[in-house]
C-alpha positions in Angstrom: -22.8 32.2 -22.4 -20.3 30.1 -24.2 -17.6 31.3 -22.1 -19.6 30.5 -18.9 -20.1 26.8 -19.8 -16.5 26.5 -20.9 -15.4 27.7 -17.7 -17.7 25.2 -16.0 -16.3 22.3 -17.9 -12.7 23.6 -17.1 -13.3 23.9 -13.5 -15.3 20.5 -13.4 -11.9 18.8 -15.1 -9.8 20.3 -12.6 -12.0 19.3 -9.7 -12.1 15.7 -11.0 -8.5 15.4 -12.0 -7.5 16.2 -8.3 -9.9 13.6 -7.0 -8.1 10.3 -6.5 -4.5 11.7 -6.3 -2.7 11.1 -3.2 -0.1 13.6 -2.0 3.6 12.0 -2.1 4.9 12.4 1.4 8.3 14.0 1.7 10.1 11.1 3.6 9.0 8.0 2.2 11.4 5.1 3.0 12.6 2.6 0.3 11.8 -0.9 0.4 13.0 -3.6 -1.9 11.3 -6.8 -3.5 12.4 -10.3 -3.6 11.0 -13.5 -4.5 11.8 -17.3 -3.3 10.3 -20.6 -4.5 7.0 -19.8 -2.5 6.3 -15.9 -2.2 7.4 -12.6 -3.1 8.6 -10.8 -0.1 9.6 -6.9 0.6 12.6 -6.0 2.8 13.9 -2.7 4.5 16.9 -2.8 6.5 17.3 -6.2 8.2 13.3 -6.8 8.1 11.7 -9.1 5.9 7.9 -8.9 5.1 6.1 -11.8 3.7 2.4 -12.0 2.4 0.0 -12.7 5.0 -3.6 -11.9 3.8 -5.8 -9.5 1.7 -7.3 -6.6 3.6 -9.5 -3.8 2.7 -8.2 -0.6 1.3 -9.9 1.1 4.2 -7.2 -0.6 6.4 -4.4 1.3 4.9 -3.2 3.8 7.2 -0.2 6.5 6.2 1.7 6.1 3.0 5.1 5.4 4.4 7.3 4.0 1.4 7.6 2.7 -2.0 9.4 -0.4 -3.3 12.1 -0.7 -5.7 11.9 3.1 -6.5 8.1 2.8 -8.1 5.9 5.2 -6.9 2.9 3.2 -7.5 4.2 0.4 -5.4 3.5 1.6 -2.2 3.8 0.6 1.4 1.4 1.9 4.0 0.9 1.4 7.8 -1.5 -0.9 9.1 -4.4 0.5 11.4 -2.5 1.1 14.8 0.0 -1.6 14.6 3.9 -0.9 14.3 5.5 -0.6 10.9 8.1 -2.9 12.3 5.9 -5.8 12.2 3.2 -5.2 9.9 2.5 -3.2 6.7 0.4 -3.1 3.9 1.6 -3.4 0.1 -0.3 -1.6 -2.5 0.2 -1.3 -6.5 -1.7 2.0 -7.2 -2.3 0.8 -11.0 -5.9 2.6 -11.2 -7.3 -1.1 -12.0 -9.2 -3.1 -9.2 -6.2 -2.3 -6.8 -6.0 -4.6 -3.6 -4.3 -4.3 -0.6 -1.9 -7.1 1.0 -1.4 -7.1 4.6 2.4 -8.4 5.2 3.8 -9.4 8.4 7.6 -8.9 9.3 8.8 -12.9 9.3 9.6 -13.3 12.9 6.0 -11.8 14.3 4.0 -14.6 15.3 1.1 -12.6 17.3 -1.4 -12.0 14.5 -3.8 -8.9 14.6 -7.7 -8.7 14.5 -8.0 -12.4 14.8 -6.9 -12.5 11.3 -5.8 -16.0 9.9 -3.7 -16.3 6.8 -4.3 -17.9 3.3 -0.8 -19.1 3.1 0.8 -22.2 4.3 4.4 -20.4 5.5 2.3 -18.4 8.2 0.6 -21.2 9.7 
């Protein structure tokens, strides 16, 4: 009987430990972070992404990249929008993690009737 309960506890621990873990894709892009006097930004190739507005974690699409080699500092697609124009930045700390929608700085058509919280976007 003790073995039965021990097996159930071990199985429950395995199931719970697997929940909430996201499999790392093989083809992640590498982004770089930077800052200026007003905000932190993320770059890849010749594109510079600036913070736009906080969005729900449910708005995240596929995991497409990491920032500065940190697998917890993740980049996701935003809904059906091009990742050349819109990305979601998400730091996976396990505590009150929030998603930030970021726009490529030359983009001036905003999705879903969203408005920015930041002066540099207006």
